[in-house]
DSSP file (Angstrom, degrees, kcal/mol; ACC not computed):
  #  RESIDUE AA STRUCTURE BP1 BP2  ACC     N-H-->O    O-->H-N    N-H-->O    O-->H-N    TCO  KAPPA ALPHA  PHI   PSI    X-CA   Y-CA   Z-CA
    1    1 A M              0   0    0      0, 0.0    51,-0.7     0, 0.0     2,-0.5   0.000 360.0 360.0 360.0 141.1    9.3    7.3   -4.6
    2    2 A I  E     -a   52   0A   0     49,-0.1     2,-0.3    51,-0.0    51,-0.2  -0.940 360.0-168.9-111.4 126.6    8.3    4.6   -2.2
    3    3 A A  E     -a   53   0A   0     49,-2.0    51,-2.0    -2,-0.5     2,-0.4  -0.710  20.5-118.7-108.6 163.7    9.2    4.8    1.4
    4    4 A E  E     -a   54   0A   0     -2,-0.3     2,-0.6    49,-0.2    51,-0.2  -0.853  15.7-139.5-102.7 136.3    9.0    2.2    4.2
    5    5 A I        +     0   0    0     49,-2.6    51,-0.5    -2,-0.4    60,-0.1  -0.861  21.6 178.7 -94.0 125.9    6.8    2.8    7.3
    6    6 A H        +     0   0    0     -2,-0.6     2,-0.3     1,-0.1    55,-0.1   0.406  56.4  26.9-110.4  -0.1    8.7    1.5   10.3
    7    7 A S  S  > S-     0   0    0      1,-0.1     4,-2.1    54,-0.1     5,-0.1  -0.993  72.3-113.2-157.9 162.0    6.4    2.3   13.2
    8    8 A L  H  > S+     0   0    0     -2,-0.3     4,-2.6     1,-0.2     5,-0.2   0.859 117.9  56.6 -63.9 -35.7    2.8    2.8   14.2
    9    9 A A  H  > S+     0   0    0      2,-0.2     4,-2.3     1,-0.2    -1,-0.2   0.908 106.8  48.3 -63.6 -42.7    3.6    6.4   14.9
   10   10 A E  H  > S+     0   0    0      2,-0.2     4,-2.5     1,-0.2     5,-0.2   0.926 111.7  50.5 -62.1 -44.9    4.9    6.9   11.4
   11   11 A Y  H  X S+     0   0    0     -4,-2.1     4,-2.2     1,-0.2    -2,-0.2   0.943 112.8  45.1 -57.7 -50.5    1.7    5.3   10.0
   12   12 A E  H  X S+     0   0    0     -4,-2.6     4,-1.4     1,-0.2    -1,-0.2   0.867 111.7  53.1 -64.8 -36.5   -0.5    7.5   12.1
   13   13 A A  H  X S+     0   0    0     -4,-2.3     4,-0.7     2,-0.2    -1,-0.2   0.900 109.5  48.5 -65.4 -41.2    1.5   10.6   11.2
   14   14 A E  H >< S+     0   0    0     -4,-2.5     3,-0.8     1,-0.2    -2,-0.2   0.901 111.0  49.7 -66.2 -40.3    1.2    9.9    7.4
   15   15 A L  H 3< S+     0   0    0     -4,-2.2    -1,-0.2     1,-0.2    -2,-0.2   0.776 103.7  61.1 -69.7 -24.5   -2.5    9.4    7.7
   16   16 A A  H 3< S+     0   0    0     -4,-1.4    -1,-0.2    -5,-0.2    -2,-0.2   0.693  90.0  86.5 -74.4 -18.4   -2.9   12.6    9.6
   17   17 A K  S << S-     0   0    0     -3,-0.8    66,-0.2    -4,-0.7    65,-0.1  -0.527  88.4-107.3 -80.3 148.8   -1.5   14.6    6.6
   18   18 A P  S    S+     0   0    0      0, 0.0     2,-0.2     0, 0.0    -1,-0.1  -0.363  76.1  41.8 -71.3 156.7   -3.9   15.7    3.9
   19   19 A G  S    S-     0   0    0     -4,-0.1    63,-2.5    -2,-0.1    64,-0.4  -0.527  93.5 -35.7 108.4-172.7   -3.9   14.0    0.5
   20   20 A L  E     -B   81   0A   0     29,-0.5    31,-2.3    61,-0.2     2,-0.4  -0.735  46.9-176.7 -95.9 137.0   -3.7   10.5   -0.9
   21   21 A V  E     -Bc  80  51A   0     59,-2.4    59,-3.0    -2,-0.4     2,-0.5  -0.998   7.2-162.4-130.9 133.9   -1.6    7.7    0.7
   22   22 A V  E     -Bc  79  52A   0     29,-2.8    31,-2.5    -2,-0.4     2,-0.4  -0.976   7.3-165.1-118.1 130.6   -1.1    4.2   -0.8
   23   23 A L  E     -Bc  78  53A   0     55,-2.9    55,-2.3    -2,-0.5     2,-0.6  -0.944   9.9-159.7-116.8 136.1    0.2    1.4    1.4
   24   24 A D  E     -Bc  77  54A   0     29,-1.8    31,-2.6    -2,-0.4     2,-0.6  -0.947  11.5-157.8-110.9 107.2    1.6   -2.0    0.2
   25   25 A F  E     +Bc  76  55A   0     51,-2.9    51,-1.5    -2,-0.6     2,-0.3  -0.775  31.2 154.3 -86.3 123.7    1.5   -4.5    3.1
   26   26 A Y  E     - c   0  56A   0     29,-2.6    31,-3.0    -2,-0.6    32,-0.3  -0.826  39.6-134.9-142.2 173.9    4.0   -7.2    2.3
   27   27 A A    >   -     0   0    0     -2,-0.3     3,-1.8    29,-0.2     6,-0.1  -0.995  23.6-128.9-134.5 140.5    6.3   -9.9    3.7
   28   28 A P  T 3  S+     0   0    0      0, 0.0    -1,-0.1     0, 0.0     6,-0.0   0.802 110.5  47.8 -59.2 -29.6    9.9  -10.4    2.5
   29   29 A H  T 3  S+     0   0    0      4,-0.0     2,-0.6    -3,-0.0    -3,-0.0   0.390  85.5 112.8 -91.4   3.7    9.2  -14.2    2.0
   30   30 A C    <>  -     0   0    0     -3,-1.8     4,-1.5     1,-0.2    -3,-0.1  -0.681  52.8-159.6 -85.5 115.0    6.0  -13.6    0.0
   31   31 A G  H  > S+     0   0    0     -2,-0.6     4,-1.8     1,-0.2     3,-0.5   0.935  92.0  49.8 -58.7 -51.4    6.3  -14.6   -3.7
   32   32 A P  H  > S+     0   0    0      0, 0.0     4,-2.2     0, 0.0    -1,-0.2   0.836 105.9  59.3 -59.1 -30.5    3.3  -12.6   -4.9
   33   33 A C  H  > S+     0   0    0      1,-0.2     4,-1.3     2,-0.2    -2,-0.2   0.907 106.4  46.7 -63.0 -41.0    4.8   -9.6   -3.1
   34   34 A H  H  < S+     0   0    0     -4,-1.5    -1,-0.2    -3,-0.5    -3,-0.1   0.862 110.4  53.8 -68.6 -35.6    8.0   -9.8   -5.1
   35   35 A V  H  < S+     0   0    0     -4,-1.8     4,-0.4     1,-0.2    -2,-0.2   0.911 113.8  40.1 -65.9 -42.2    5.9  -10.2   -8.4
   36   36 A I  H  X S+     0   0    0     -4,-2.2     4,-2.8     1,-0.2     3,-0.4   0.684  91.9  88.8 -83.0 -16.4    3.9   -7.0   -7.8
   37   37 A A  H  X S+     0   0    0     -4,-1.3     4,-2.3     1,-0.2    -1,-0.2   0.881  89.7  45.1 -52.3 -48.0    6.8   -4.9   -6.4
   38   38 A P  H  > S+     0   0    0      0, 0.0     4,-1.9     0, 0.0    -1,-0.2   0.864 114.1  50.0 -66.3 -32.2    8.0   -3.6   -9.9
   39   39 A L  H  > S+     0   0    0     -4,-0.4     4,-2.1    -3,-0.4    -2,-0.2   0.901 110.4  49.6 -69.9 -40.5    4.4   -2.9  -10.9
   40   40 A Y  H  X S+     0   0    0     -4,-2.8     4,-2.3     1,-0.2    -1,-0.2   0.902 110.1  51.8 -62.4 -41.9    3.8   -1.0   -7.6
   41   41 A S  H  X S+     0   0    0     -4,-2.3     4,-2.1    -5,-0.3    -2,-0.2   0.894 107.9  52.0 -61.6 -40.7    6.9    1.0   -8.3
   42   42 A K  H  X S+     0   0    0     -4,-1.9     4,-1.6     2,-0.2    -1,-0.2   0.912 109.3  48.9 -63.9 -43.2    5.8    1.9  -11.8
   43   43 A I  H  X S+     0   0    0     -4,-2.1     4,-0.9     1,-0.2    -1,-0.2   0.919 110.1  52.4 -61.9 -42.8    2.4    3.2  -10.4
   44   44 A A  H >< S+     0   0    0     -4,-2.3     3,-0.6     1,-0.2    -2,-0.2   0.885 107.2  52.4 -60.7 -39.9    4.3    5.3   -7.8
   45   45 A E  H 3< S+     0   0    0     -4,-2.1    -1,-0.2     1,-0.2    -2,-0.2   0.855 110.5  48.3 -63.2 -34.9    6.5    6.8  -10.5
   46   46 A D  H 3< S+     0   0    0     -4,-1.6     2,-0.5     1,-0.2    -1,-0.2   0.587 105.5  60.0 -83.6 -11.3    3.4    7.8  -12.5
   47   47 A Q    X<  +     0   0    0     -4,-0.9     3,-1.5    -3,-0.6    -1,-0.2  -0.691  56.3 165.9-120.6  77.4    1.5    9.4   -9.6
   48   48 A S  T 3  S+     0   0    0     -2,-0.5    -1,-0.1     1,-0.3    -2,-0.1   0.705  74.5  57.2 -69.4 -19.9    3.7   12.2   -8.2
   49   49 A S  T 3  S+     0   0    0      2,-0.1   -29,-0.5   -30,-0.0     2,-0.4   0.427  96.2  77.6 -91.3   2.8    0.9   13.8   -6.1
   50   50 A V  S <  S-     0   0    0     -3,-1.5     2,-0.5    -6,-0.2   -29,-0.2  -0.894  77.0-131.7-113.3 141.0    0.3   10.6   -4.2
   51   51 A R  E     - c   0  21A   0    -31,-2.3   -29,-2.8    -2,-0.4     2,-0.4  -0.814  23.7-160.5 -93.3 128.2    2.5    9.3   -1.3
   52   52 A F  E     +ac   2  22A   0    -51,-0.7   -49,-2.0    -2,-0.5     2,-0.3  -0.897  13.7 171.3-114.2 137.7    3.5    5.6   -1.6
   53   53 A Y  E     -ac   3  23A   0    -31,-2.5   -29,-1.8    -2,-0.4     2,-0.4  -0.939  22.7-144.0-139.8 160.2    4.7    3.4    1.2
   54   54 A K  E     -ac   4  24A   0    -51,-2.0   -49,-2.6    -2,-0.3     2,-0.4  -0.951  10.8-159.5-121.3 146.9    5.5   -0.2    2.0
   55   55 A V  E     - c   0  25A   0    -31,-2.6   -29,-2.6    -2,-0.4     2,-0.9  -0.977  13.1-142.7-130.1 117.5    4.8   -1.9    5.3
   56   56 A N  E     - c   0  26A   0    -51,-0.5     3,-0.4    -2,-0.4     6,-0.2  -0.696  12.7-166.1 -79.5 105.5    6.7   -5.1    6.2
   57   57 A G  S    S+     0   0    0    -31,-3.0   -30,-0.2    -2,-0.9    -1,-0.2   0.495  78.8  63.2 -73.5  -3.5    4.1   -7.1    8.1
   58   58 A V  S    S+     0   0    0    -32,-0.3    -1,-0.2     4,-0.1   -31,-0.1   0.853  85.6  77.0 -90.6 -39.0    6.6   -9.6    9.5
   59   59 A D  S  > S-     0   0    0     -3,-0.4     4,-2.5     1,-0.1     5,-0.2  -0.307  93.3-107.9 -72.8 162.5    8.7   -7.3   11.6
   60   60 A E  H  > S+     0   0    0      1,-0.2     4,-1.4     2,-0.2     5,-0.1   0.908 116.3  43.0 -59.0 -49.6    7.3   -6.2   15.0
   61   61 A A  H  > S+     0   0    0      1,-0.2     4,-1.9     2,-0.2     3,-0.2   0.917 114.8  50.6 -64.4 -43.5    6.5   -2.6   14.1
   62   62 A G  H  > S+     0   0    0      1,-0.2     4,-2.8    -6,-0.2    -1,-0.2   0.858 106.3  54.8 -63.6 -35.5    5.1   -3.5   10.7
   63   63 A S  H  X S+     0   0    0     -4,-2.5     4,-2.3     2,-0.2    -1,-0.2   0.835 105.8  53.1 -68.7 -30.2    2.8   -6.1   12.3
   64   64 A E  H  X S+     0   0    0     -4,-1.4     4,-2.4    -3,-0.2    -2,-0.2   0.918 111.5  45.6 -66.0 -43.5    1.5   -3.4   14.7
   65   65 A V  H  X S+     0   0    0     -4,-1.9     4,-2.4     2,-0.2    -2,-0.2   0.928 112.3  51.6 -63.6 -44.9    0.6   -1.3   11.7
   66   66 A Q  H  <>S+     0   0    0     -4,-2.8     5,-2.5     1,-0.2     4,-0.4   0.904 110.6  48.1 -59.8 -42.6   -0.9   -4.2    9.8
   67   67 A K  H ><5S+     0   0    0     -4,-2.3     3,-1.2     1,-0.2    -1,-0.2   0.928 110.9  50.4 -64.1 -44.9   -3.1   -5.0   12.8
   68   68 A K  H 3<5S+     0   0    0     -4,-2.4    -2,-0.2     1,-0.3    -1,-0.2   0.873 113.0  46.7 -60.5 -37.7   -4.2   -1.4   13.1
   69   69 A A  T 3<5S-     0   0    0     -4,-2.4    -1,-0.3    -5,-0.2    -2,-0.2   0.470 111.4-124.3 -83.7  -2.1   -5.1   -1.4    9.4
   70   70 A E  T < 5 +     0   0    0     -3,-1.2     2,-0.5    -4,-0.4    -3,-0.2   0.895  52.5 160.7  58.3  44.3   -6.9   -4.7    9.8
   71   71 A V      < +     0   0    0     -5,-2.5    -1,-0.2    -6,-0.1    -2,-0.1  -0.841  15.9 165.9 -97.2 130.3   -4.7   -6.4    7.1
   72   72 A T        +     0   0    0     -2,-0.5     2,-0.3     1,-0.1    -1,-0.1   0.256  56.9  58.8-125.3   9.3   -4.7  -10.2    7.1
   73   73 A W  S    S-     0   0    0    -48,-0.0   -48,-0.1   -47,-0.0    -1,-0.1  -0.998  78.9-106.1-145.3 141.6   -3.2  -11.0    3.7
   74   74 A W  S    S+     0   0    0     -2,-0.3   -48,-0.2     1,-0.3   -41,-0.1  -0.939  99.0  26.8-111.7 138.9    0.0  -10.3    1.8
   75   75 A P  S    S+     0   0    0      0, 0.0    16,-2.6     0, 0.0     2,-0.4   0.661  77.9 160.2 -81.4 145.2    0.1   -8.4   -0.4
   76   76 A T  E     -BD  25  90A   0    -51,-1.5   -51,-2.9    14,-0.2     2,-0.4  -0.994  23.5-153.8-123.7 134.6   -2.7   -6.0    0.4
   77   77 A L  E     -BD  24  89A   0     12,-2.9    12,-2.1    -2,-0.4     2,-0.4  -0.919  13.9-175.7-109.5 132.5   -2.9   -2.6   -1.1
   78   78 A V  E     -BD  23  88A   0    -55,-2.3   -55,-2.9    -2,-0.4     2,-0.4  -0.993  10.7-157.7-132.7 135.5   -4.8    0.2    0.7
   79   79 A V  E     -BD  22  87A   0      8,-2.7     7,-2.9    -2,-0.4     8,-1.3  -0.939   9.5-170.5-113.4 133.4   -5.5    3.8   -0.3
   80   80 A Y  E     -BD  21  85A   0    -59,-3.0   -59,-2.4    -2,-0.4     2,-0.5  -0.943   7.8-162.4-119.4 143.3   -6.3    6.5    2.2
   81   81 A K  E >  S-BD  20  84A   0      3,-3.0     3,-1.9    -2,-0.4   -61,-0.2  -0.984  80.6 -18.2-125.8 121.1   -7.6   10.0    1.5
   82   82 A D  T 3  S-     0   0    0    -63,-2.5    -1,-0.1    -2,-0.5   -62,-0.1   0.874 131.0 -50.3  50.2  41.1   -7.2   12.5    4.3
   83   83 A G  T 3  S+     0   0    0    -64,-0.4     2,-0.4   -66,-0.2    -1,-0.3   0.350 116.7 109.0  85.6  -5.4   -6.7    9.7    6.7
   84   84 A K  E <  S-D   81   0A   0     -3,-1.9    -3,-3.0   -69,-0.1     2,-0.2  -0.881  72.9-116.7-108.3 135.0   -9.8    7.7    5.7
   85   85 A E  E     +D   80   0A   0     -2,-0.4    -5,-0.3    -5,-0.2     3,-0.1  -0.495  39.0 164.9 -67.9 131.1   -9.6    4.4    3.9
   86   86 A I  E     +     0   0A   0     -7,-2.9     2,-0.3     1,-0.4    -6,-0.2   0.486  61.2  19.3-124.3  -9.8  -11.2    4.7    0.5
   87   87 A W  E     +D   79   0A   0     -8,-1.3    -8,-2.7     2,-0.0    -1,-0.4  -0.973  56.4 172.5-161.1 145.2  -10.0    1.6   -1.4
   88   88 A R  E     +D   78   0A   0     -2,-0.3     2,-0.3   -10,-0.2   -10,-0.2  -0.976   2.7 167.6-155.4 142.9   -8.5   -1.8   -0.7
   89   89 A D  E     -D   77   0A   0    -12,-2.1   -12,-2.9    -2,-0.3     2,-0.4  -0.983  23.3-137.6-153.9 150.8   -7.6   -4.9   -2.6
   90   90 A R  E     -D   76   0A   0     -2,-0.3   -14,-0.2   -14,-0.2   -16,-0.1  -0.876  19.8-129.3-107.4 141.1   -5.7   -8.1   -2.0
   91   91 A V        -     0   0    0    -16,-2.6     6,-0.1    -2,-0.4   -58,-0.1  -0.800  32.2-132.2 -87.4 124.2   -3.3   -9.6   -4.6
   92   92 A P        -     0   0    0      0, 0.0     4,-0.2     0, 0.0    -1,-0.0  -0.178  23.7 -91.7 -73.5 168.0   -4.2  -13.3   -5.0
   93   93 A N  S    S+     0   0    0      2,-0.1     3,-0.0     1,-0.1   -62,-0.0  -0.981 121.2  43.4-121.7 116.2   -1.9  -16.2   -5.1
   94   94 A P  S    S-     0   0    0      0, 0.0    -1,-0.1     0, 0.0     0, 0.0   0.437 118.9-112.7 -68.9 151.7   -0.9  -17.0   -7.8
   95   95 A P        -     0   0    0      0, 0.0     2,-0.3     0, 0.0    -2,-0.1  -0.169  32.9-165.3 -64.6 150.1   -0.5  -13.2   -8.4
   96   96 A S        -     0   0    0     -4,-0.2     4,-0.4     1,-0.1   -60,-0.0  -0.953  25.4-137.4-131.2 150.3   -2.6  -11.3  -10.8
   97   97 A R  S  > S+     0   0    0     -2,-0.3     4,-2.7     1,-0.2     3,-0.5   0.635  85.8  92.1 -78.6 -14.5   -2.2   -7.8  -12.3
   98   98 A K  H  > S+     0   0    0      1,-0.2     4,-2.7     2,-0.2     5,-0.2   0.874  82.4  49.3 -54.2 -47.6   -5.9   -7.1  -11.8
   99   99 A P  H  > S+     0   0    0      0, 0.0     4,-2.3     0, 0.0    -1,-0.2   0.886 114.5  46.4 -60.9 -35.8   -5.6   -5.5   -8.3
  100  100 A L  H  > S+     0   0    0     -3,-0.5     4,-2.7    -4,-0.4    -2,-0.2   0.882 112.1  49.4 -73.3 -37.3   -2.7   -3.2   -9.5
  101  101 A E  H  X S+     0   0    0     -4,-2.7     4,-2.4     2,-0.2    -1,-0.2   0.898 112.1  49.7 -64.4 -39.4   -4.6   -2.3  -12.7
  102  102 A S  H  X S+     0   0    0     -4,-2.7     4,-2.7    -5,-0.3    -2,-0.2   0.907 111.2  49.2 -64.7 -42.5   -7.6   -1.5  -10.5
  103  103 A L  H  X S+     0   0    0     -4,-2.3     4,-2.9     2,-0.2     5,-0.2   0.939 111.3  49.1 -60.2 -48.4   -5.4    0.6   -8.2
  104  104 A E  H  X S+     0   0    0     -4,-2.7     4,-2.0     1,-0.2    -2,-0.2   0.922 113.8  45.5 -59.8 -45.9   -3.9    2.5  -11.1
  105  105 A Y  H  X S+     0   0    0     -4,-2.4     4,-1.9     2,-0.2    -1,-0.2   0.926 113.2  50.7 -62.9 -45.4   -7.4    3.2  -12.6
  106  106 A Y  H  X S+     0   0    0     -4,-2.7     4,-2.4     1,-0.2     5,-0.2   0.924 109.8  49.3 -60.5 -46.5   -8.8    4.2   -9.2
  107  107 A L  H  X S+     0   0    0     -4,-2.9     4,-2.9     1,-0.2     5,-0.3   0.898 108.9  53.2 -61.3 -40.2   -5.9    6.6   -8.5
  108  108 A K  H  X S+     0   0    0     -4,-2.0     4,-1.4    -5,-0.2    -1,-0.2   0.875 112.3  44.5 -63.8 -36.2   -6.3    8.2  -11.9
  109  109 A T  H  < S+     0   0    0     -4,-1.9    -2,-0.2     2,-0.2    -1,-0.2   0.865 117.3  44.2 -76.9 -34.7  -10.0    8.8  -11.3
  110  110 A V  H  < S+     0   0    0     -4,-2.4    -2,-0.2    -5,-0.2    -3,-0.2   0.885 117.5  44.1 -75.6 -39.5   -9.5   10.1   -7.7
  111  111 A V  H  <        0   0    0     -4,-2.9    -2,-0.2     1,-0.2    -3,-0.2   0.840 360.0 360.0 -74.5 -33.6   -6.5   12.4   -8.6
  112  112 A A     <        0   0    0     -4,-1.4    -1,-0.2    -5,-0.3    -2,-0.1   0.486 360.0 360.0 -62.5 360.0   -8.1   13.8  -11.8
């Protein structure tokens, strides 16, 4: 399941918890974001021990989270382990599956 992070406090609370967290920083008007959304959902379905979130970088709260995470591109995928960033990739425009394939491979090696 993928949840939405709506505030900086939620973001910080999730990072304070142990385990793996994946964030998809996106914008509603971003074409590549729409292209990768089903692929991101599929990865989330396959990784039950990892927490998956989306962050809308356009709304006020989401832009605060995006700034704190130092994200400057949509979509950007970031993985945290026990609150520390351990992986990051940007999906290019035009979109490519490569960052999502890399995420999927990375999660399988870290979770295993």
